[in-house]
Structure formats: C-alpha cells, structure tokens
C-alpha positions in Angstrom: -9.5 17.6 6.2 -5.9 18.8 5.7 -3.2 17.1 3.9 -1.8 18.7 0.8 -2.1 17.7 -2.8 -5.0 15.4 -3.6 -5.1 12.5 -6.2 -6.7 14.7 -8.6 -3.9 17.1 -8.1 -1.3 14.7 -8.9 -3.0 13.4 -11.6 -3.2 16.1 -13.5 0.3 17.1 -13.2 1.2 13.6 -14.1 -1.0 13.6 -17.1 0.3 16.9 -18.2 4.0 15.4 -17.8 3.3 12.4 -20.0 0.6 13.9 -22.4 -2.3 11.9 -21.1 -6.0 12.7 -21.3 -7.5 10.0 -19.3 -10.1 11.9 -17.1 -13.5 10.1 -17.3 -12.3 7.3 -19.2 -12.3 3.8 -18.5 -9.7 1.3 -19.6 -10.9 -0.6 -22.7 -9.5 -3.2 -25.2 -7.9 -0.6 -27.6 -4.3 -0.8 -26.1 -2.4 -3.6 -28.1 -1.8 -7.1 -26.6 1.6 -7.3 -25.2 4.4 -9.8 -26.1 7.1 -9.5 -23.8 10.2 -11.8 -24.0 10.4 -14.8 -21.9 11.1 -13.7 -18.2 11.3 -14.7 -14.6 9.4 -12.2 -12.6 9.7 -11.8 -8.8 7.2 -10.0 -7.1 8.1 -8.6 -3.8 4.7 -8.5 -1.6 4.4 -8.1 2.3 3.2 -10.0 5.3 0.6 -12.9 5.2 -2.9 -11.6 6.1 -2.3 -8.1 4.6 -3.0 -6.9 0.9 0.2 -6.9 -0.9 0.8 -10.7 -0.7 -2.8 -11.7 -2.2 -2.6 -8.9 -4.5 0.8 -10.0 -5.6 -0.5 -13.6 -6.1 -3.4 -12.5 -8.0 -1.1 -10.6 -10.5 1.3 -13.6 -10.7 -1.5 -15.9 -11.5 -2.7 -13.4 -14.2 0.7 -13.2 -15.6 1.2 -16.7 -16.3 -2.0 -17.4 -17.7 -2.5 -14.6 -20.2 1.4 -14.2 -20.7 2.8 -17.7 -20.6 6.3 -17.1 -21.8 6.5 -15.5 -18.3 7.2 -17.4 -15.2 6.5 -15.7 -11.6 7.5 -16.0 -8.0 5.7 -14.2 -5.3 8.1 -13.4 -2.5 6.5 -12.9 1.0 8.5 -9.8 2.7 8.3 -7.3 5.5 6.8 -5.0 2.7 7.6 -1.6 1.6 11.1 -0.6 2.9 12.5 -4.4 2.2 10.8 -4.5 -0.7 12.5 -1.3 -2.1 16.1 -2.6 -1.1 15.2 -6.0 -3.0 14.1 -4.0 -6.0 17.2 -1.8 -6.0 19.6 -4.8 -5.3 18.3 -6.9 -8.4 16.4 -9.3 -6.0 13.1 -8.6 -7.3 11.5 -7.2 -10.7 8.2 -5.8 -9.3 7.6 -4.4 -5.7 4.7 -3.2 -3.8 5.3 0.0 -1.6 4.0 2.8 0.2 4.7 6.5 -1.6 6.3 7.9 1.4 9.0 4.9 1.7 9.5 5.1 -2.1 10.4 8.5 -2.0 14.2 8.2 -1.5 14.4 6.1 -4.4 13.0 8.1 -7.1 16.4 8.5 -8.9 16.4 4.8 -9.3 12.8 3.5 -9.4 9.8 4.3 -11.3 6.1 3.3 -10.9 3.7 1.6 -13.1 0.4 2.4 -11.3 -1.0 3.9 -8.1 -3.3 1.0 -6.8 -5.0 2.1 -3.2 -4.7 3.8 -0.2 -3.3 2.3 3.0 -4.9 3.5 6.5 -2.8 3.5 9.5 -4.7 2.0 12.2 -3.6 1.4 16.1 -5.5 -1.7 17.3 -6.3 -2.5 20.9 -8.4 -4.9 22.8 -12.2 -3.5 23.0 -11.9 -3.3 26.9 -8.4 -1.2 26.7 -7.9 1.8 28.8 -5.9 2.9 25.7 -8.0 6.0 24.3 -5.3 7.8 22.5 -1.7 7.7 21.5 -0.6 9.1 24.4 -2.0 6.4 26.4 0.6 4.0 24.8 3.3 5.5 27.6 4.5 2.5 29.6 2.9 -0.2 27.2 4.4 -2.7 25.0 3.5 -1.9 21.4 4.1 -3.6 18.1 5.2 -1.0 15.4 5.0 -3.5 12.7 7.8 -5.9 10.8 11.3 -4.2 10.6 11.6 -2.6 7.1 7.9 -2.0 6.6 5.7 0.9 5.9 4.1 0.4 9.3 7.3 0.7 11.2 7.9 3.8 9.4 4.4 5.4 10.3 4.3 4.3 13.7 7.7 5.8 14.5 6.4 9.1 13.1 3.1 8.7 15.0 4.9 8.1 18.5 7.5 11.0 17.8 4.8 13.3 16.8 2.6 12.4 20.1 5.8 12.7 22.3 4.7 9.5 23.9 6.6 8.8 27.2 8.8 5.8 27.6 7.3 2.7 26.1 8.4 -0.7 24.9 8.2 -1.4 21.3 8.6 -4.7 19.3 8.7 -5.4 15.6 6.4 -8.1 14.7 4.9 -9.0 11.6 1.1 -8.6 11.2 0.3 -12.0 11.9 2.7 -12.3 14.9 1.2 -8.7 16.3 -2.3 -10.3 16.2 -1.2 -13.4 17.9 0.6 -11.3 20.5 -2.5 -8.9 21.0 -4.5 -12.3 21.4 -2.2 -13.4 23.9 -2.0 -10.4 25.9 1.6 -10.2 25.4 1.4 -6.7 23.7 -1.2 -3.8 24.6 -1.3 -2.6 21.1 -0.4 -3.1 17.4 0.1 -0.4 14.5 -0.7 -1.7 11.0 -0.8 0.2 7.7 -2.9 -1.5 5.3 -6.2 -1.5 3.0 -9.6 -1.9 4.6 -10.3 -4.3 5.9 -7.4 -6.1 6.5 -7.9 -9.9 6.8 -5.6 -10.3 9.8 -7.3 -7.8 11.8 -10.9 -9.4 10.7 -9.7 -12.8 11.8 -8.4 -11.6 15.0 -11.7 -9.9 15.6 -13.5 -13.2 15.4 -11.0 -14.4 18.5 -11.6 -11.3 20.7 -13.4 -7.9 20.6 -11.1 -5.3 19.0 -11.3 -1.3 19.0 -9.4 1.1 16.7 -7.8 4.1 18.6 -9.0 7.5 17.3 -5.5 9.3 15.8 -7.3 12.7 15.3 -4.5 15.2 16.8 -1.7 13.2 15.5 -3.1 12.7 12.0 -3.6 16.1 11.4 0.1 16.9 12.5 1.4 14.1 10.3 -0.7 15.3 7.3 0.7 18.8 7.6 4.4 17.5 8.2 4.2 15.3 5.3 1.5 17.0 3.2 3.2 15.1 0.1 2.2 11.8 1.2 -0.2 11.6 4.0 -3.9 12.9 3.9 -5.9 13.1 7.1 -8.6 10.2 6.4 -11.2 8.2 8.4 -11.8 4.5 8.6 -15.4 4.1 8.5 -17.2 2.2 11.1 -18.4 -0.3 8.6 -14.7 -1.4 7.8 -14.4 -3.5 11.1 -18.1 -3.1 12.5 -16.9 -0.6 15.1 -19.3 1.7 16.9 -17.9 4.6 15.2 -15.4 6.0 12.9 -11.7 7.0 13.5 -9.8 9.5 12.1 -6.2 8.6 10.7 -4.0 9.2 7.9 -3.7 7.3 4.7 -1.0 6.9 2.2 -1.1 5.6 -1.6 0.2 2.4 -2.5 2.5 1.7 -6.0 3.4 -1.0 -7.8 7.1 -0.3 -8.5 10.1 -1.4 -10.7 13.6 -0.3 -12.0 14.1 2.2 -14.5 15.9 -0.2 -16.5 13.0 -2.6 -16.7 12.3 -3.8 -20.3 9.5 -1.4 -21.7 7.5 -4.0 -23.3 7.6 -6.1 -20.0 6.4 -2.9 -18.0 3.6 -2.4 -20.4 2.7 -5.8 -20.4 2.3 -5.4 -16.4 0.5 -2.5 -16.6 -1.8 -3.8 -19.3 -2.6 -6.9 -17.2 -3.5 -4.8 -14.3 -6.6 -3.5 -15.9 -7.6 -6.2 -18.4 -7.3 -8.7 -15.4 -8.9 -6.3 -12.6 -11.8 -8.6 -11.8 -9.2 -11.3 -11.1 -7.2 -8.8 -8.7 -10.4 -8.1 -6.8 -11.0 -11.6 -6.3 -7.4 -11.9 -4.6 -8.3 -8.9 -2.8 -11.2 -6.5 -2.3 -8.7 -3.4 -2.2 -7.9 -4.0 -5.9 -11.2 -2.3 -6.9 -9.7 0.8 -6.0 -7.5 0.7 -9.0 -8.7 3.5 -11.4 -7.1 4.7 -15.0 -7.7 8.3 -13.8 -5.8 8.1 -10.6 -3.2 5.2 -11.6 -1.0 7.8 -13.2 -0.7 10.0 -9.9 2.6 8.4 -8.5 4.4 11.4 -7.2 7.2 11.5 -6.3 8.0 8.6 -8.8 8.2 9.0 -12.5 6.1 6.6 -14.6 7.7 4.1 -16.4 7.8 4.6 -20.2 6.1 1.3 -20.8 3.3 2.2 -18.3 3.0 5.6 -19.9 2.7 3.9 -23.2 -0.4 1.8 -21.8 -2.1 4.8 -20.4 -1.8 6.7 -23.7 -3.3 4.0 -25.7 -6.0 3.4 -23.3 -7.4 7.1 -23.6 -10.4 7.7 -25.9 
C-alpha cells in the first residue's frame, strides 16, 4: 500500500520532539490526578449516527463525574471544518477533527491525542449499477454535511476521478441515509469509523453495498500522503461480500493553544483512565493507544497533553 508516513513514523518524530519514550508502554495510574479550575467545557462533535457525537458524550459524562468542578456541553455539529471554526472563534473548548481539515489551523490549534482512523465510504443500494466513482456521472450524490471532513474528501475523490456532470447535495449523515432509502439520491459519501451506526441502521432497512475506490484511493494517498493512507474496509465491517479499498485519515482531539495547561492535562488523563467508558460510548474508542496518540502531525501537542504522556511512560 502507498500513502506516505505511517503512524509509527509520526509517533517517532513527535516522541523525539517532546522527549517521550512510550513505545511498548500502556497508560498507567502513575500520572497525577488532575485538579483543573472550575470551567464550562463545550465539546464540538459531529452528526448523529456517526462516531464524534457518542464519543463526545462519553467524554463529557466522564469529565463531569470524575472532575465535578467542570461542567460540560456536547455540541452536535456538521463535524470537522465547522468544529475548527467554532474552536478558533471561541465557541467551543474542545473539538473532534480530521487531520487534513486541521492542517490550515496548525498555528493556532494543538492536539491532545490521535484517536482513531476515519474510512471514506461510498454507499449505494446493493442492486445499484454504480460500481466505480466514474459511474456517479449523471447521478445525484450526497457529499456529506457542509463544513464536514466528508465533504472535503468527497470533493477530492470526484476531482481525482474526473467524474462527469452530476448533482451533489450536502446532507447530514442521517439525512443522507434517509434520502438513499427513499431513492432521492443514488449514492452517499461518509467518512467515519467502522462500523458507522447510521449505515448499519440503514442496512437493516435496505441491502447496501460499498463501492471500491481502488484507483482513486491510490491517487489520493499519493497526492495527500501526509494525511491519507490507502486502506481497506474489511468485509466484516458491514457483512459485505468482500473488502473494498478506500483511504483512511486520522482523527484528533484538538484545543486552542491558549487552553489552560491543567485542563488540557485533565482531559488527556481522562481519555486513558476512562478508556473503557469511551469504548462503551462507541467501539472506535478502543483504537486509542498511548503509543500512537502522540502522532498528531501537523499539529503540535498541547503542553498539558505532553506532560501527561511523559508521566505515563515507564
């Protein structure tokens, strides 16, 4: 497979930069229990049916239970691009985002952790004649919510494949699923973890198929090698007949550079100490690993997060 730097390479570079030696380590109880000042924490998440929203809800519940001086508010949003705008505008303290969407904000935003990988998914009815991206010509396609990472990736796929004239619409994940079920669109793009609940729920309503993105995936991985990796959605993710090729991109939990260091430390500490709670909120939280969490290129780690990772090594 192609796609440039691996998570291991990123992690090595960041570990050198912040003086960490966490390879082979698991999070332990050694880091000190945080004691942040009272604060209201607004968490910008994503679409209902995706991963960001339940992950954010799990994090908010853990924050208020373990650190009662904090109050939390979970914001359902259009996802990555909108979340970054809210964060920079001061309308949120914490946000989920894709790495490629975050790149233009590296001067003002920093990361707490790399969380898991998103997989770009092109979903069609099982009996659809659409077998490749090129077959979208003349069709009506949802490219995801306006201001989402899905929309960014979908546009890049359509440009790379040089798809002829088609009609695009910017629907949320659930709106896309409902429109596909109703037959008002022919296909939908989604960038998310595996499996995505909204897609498994839709699959209970109608037979679905993922379109293989092989040729386009290779081109995107080459063009955006710092962010995209040519990857595979396994057949088991949705009970498909076979695996399909796509691109994946990492998800980060990000904050402003000026966020209080003790609060940044507290949130990072909680991600690991309450990892099982996060997994209960959404299974993709099982991907969180201290060895790869520090690999947040092109964003720096917040000093509070770096302090947690230094304390957690052994």
